[in-house]
N, C-alpha and C positions, 0 to 999 in steps of 0.2 A: 098163324097156320095155314098152309096153302088148302085150297078147298079139297083137293084130292090126297090130302097126304096120307090118308088112312085106309085109302083104295089100294087093293092090290089084284093087278089084271094077270091074267094068264100067262106064263111064263113065255108062250109061242108069241103072244101080243106086245108083251114088253119086246121082245127081239126083234120082230119087223117095227118098231116105231124107233128102238134103238138105232136100227139103219137108218133109217130118216134124219135122225137128229144129227148123227155123227158124219152123213154124207153131205149134209147142207155146212159143213164148216169148213169150206171154202170163204167164208164170211168173216167181218171181224167185228167182235164185241168190244174192243179197245186194241190200238196198235200195238201197245209194248205186250198185252197179254197173247197176242195171235202171231207178234213176232218170235215169241220165246216158244210158241206151238208149231210154229213152221217145219221146223226139223225133222218132229216126232209124227207128221202128218197121217203117213202111211200105216204106223203103229197102231196109233189110237183108232185109226178108222178098222182097220183089222180086226182091233179088240172087240168094238162094238158091232160089226158085221157076224162075228163067230157065232152070236145067239141068232140070226136070222137062218141060218144054213144057207145062204146065199152069199156070193161074192159081190164085192163092189163094181165090179164089169156089167153084173147081170141088171144092176138096177141103174147106172150109167146109158147102157144100153136102152133100157126100157125107156127111159127119158127121152133119150134123143129119137128113138125109133115113133115115140107118139109124136114128136114136133115134126118129123120126119112125114108122117102119112096127114098131119094138118097143112103143112105147107104144100103137099101135093094136091089136096083138095081146093086149094087156093088156085092153083096153078103157077106156084112160084118156085124156085129153084135158088136157093140162098148161095152167092160165091164167096161172101165174106161173112165173119161173124164177130162181134164182141161178145165177151165173156165178162160180165161186171161181178166183179166178187170172185175173182178166178183163182183166189188162192196160189197153192204150188200148181197150178196148171194141168190137174189131171184129167180136166173135161176136154183138152184140145183134141188129143187122136179120136175122142168119141165122136166130137161135132164133124170133126175131117171126114173119120171113115163112113159115119151113120148118112152124114148130109151132102159131103161131097163138095165141102167147102174149099176153097184154093187155098184162102189166107184168113188169119184169124188174128185178133188183138186181145190180150188178156188185161184186165185192169183190175189192181188190188191196191189200197191204199197203205197195206203192208210191204216194207220196204224188203224184209226178210222172206217172207213169202213170194215175194216177186223175185228174188236172188235165186230160191230154192226152183223156182219154174223155170226159170232160165238155164240152170243147171240140169234140170230132169229132162227138159223137153227138147228133143233135137231137130225137131220139125223146123226147116229153114223158113216156112214162110207163117211163122208164128213170131208174134211179138207180145212183151210185157212191158206194161209201163204203170206206174206207181204214182204218177201225177193226172189229177183230173184235167188238168189244162192239156196234157199229153193225147188224150183221147181224142181222135178225127171225128169232127163234126160231119152233118150231113153225108156219109160214108158207108154206112152198114144197111146190108139186106135183111140180116137178123141179130138180135141182143138175145142174150141167154143169160138167165140168172137162176142160181140154187141155191135156196136156204138163206139168203142174204141179207134180205130186210126185216127181218125177226131181230136182227143185232144193229140195226141203224136205229138210231135214235129217234122215236116218230118226229119230233120236230125238224129233223134233216131226211126224213124220207121223201117228200117233196121234192127237194134240191137234187137227191139221189134220180128220182124216175125222170126229171127233166134232163138230166145229164144222159139219160139212155136216150131221150125222145129227140134231143139237139143229134144225138150222134148216129140215127137211123136216116137214112134217105125216105124222100116221099114214097109210102107204099110199104118201108121197111116193117118187120115184125119183131115184137117183143115178146120171149117164151119165160113167161115168171113162174117160177116154180116155188113153193112154200109149204110149210109144215101145216099140218090140217089141226087148226085152233079147235075144231068142233070135237074132235075125239080126247075124250078125258084121260084116255091113256095116255097122250102124247104128255099132258100137263104133268102125268105122275112120274113119267121118264125124264122130261126135263128138269123137274124141281130135284132131279139125283144126277144131273150132271152137272160139273163143279162151271164149265162155261155155257151153260144154257139156262143155269139158276134165273138170272133177272133178264132174260129173253122175252121179248114181247112179239108175240105171234101176231099176226092180222088173221082176221077172218076172212073169207073168199071175198065177202061184200066191202071189206075194206079194203083190199088190194084192188078190185075193180074201180072203186072210187078215187083211190090213189091214182091210177093209171090214167083215168079220164081226165083226173085234174091236172096231169102233166102233158094233155092234150092227144092222148091217145084213144083209138076206138076199141071198145072190147069186143071180140070175136066170139070167143066162148071160154066156159070152165069146165073142165075135166078133173074128175078124182081118180087117181090110180092107185095101185099096189095095196090091194086089199088081203092079200094071203101071203104067207111065208112059205119057205122049201116044203114042209113037211105038210102044208095043204095046198101044195103045187096043182093037182089035179081039179082044184077049183078054180083055176086063172082063167079058163075061157070065160066064165061069166063076166070078168071084168068088164067086158065091152058093154053090157047091158048095166053095167053099174057106175059108168062114169057120172052121172048126175048125183049119185048117193054120196053125201060128205062124209063119208067114214072110212074112206083110205088113207093112208099115211100120207101122201102129199096131192096137193093139188097143181095145176096149170092153169094160169089165166092168158090165153092168148089175145095179143091186142096189134093194133096195128097203126100207122103213123098216116095221117090222111094223106091222098095224094096233093101237091100243092094248087 
């Protein structure tokens, strides 16, 4: 029996955590399962988000806005982006509009998800590929991933991280978003989501180690999204909670060393 099987967190906490778990499902637990899921992505996403009191746009904008602020601190303006585990391409417009990128490449091994993305995303500078070999090397200023790596088998994660490393230009940045394994309620919710029950989340220190092993330099780790809509008045406090490992997601920001 899961450790947290008999713990019932408050409804608002379940809601905020369901949001993070569902929003991360551009990733692929198994190709067949997520191919079947691709066409119903938005319906499933909206059903999960209903408990949070916010739309998917709120959280997507929050992630991209935080990346933009950190890139500005580094004095960097990305012109292109790799979306690793892009699913049906829902992040493309947010990355374009929020960061001002001019070209976008979405990679996902699910052929059905890539087909959906090509139909759904009308941006002419967006490209979608399902083969790792088709991802350009030494090309991107920024790589982005959201809730993808907990669906990659642990023995394949280093290869995936290495692909991101190889895709980046020297000095390029990897924005790695993952669900927060430190939060017990995350385990409670994930144990009740069919496509998350056997997912293996990464602790922040595991994510940092993975990125370092791939050759990246870790710049910072931030924890975000502490409060749901009904506690929105408390959100200004989040700027002082970035180091507190209790948010629904965390960001590890890493950079490819200059040649």
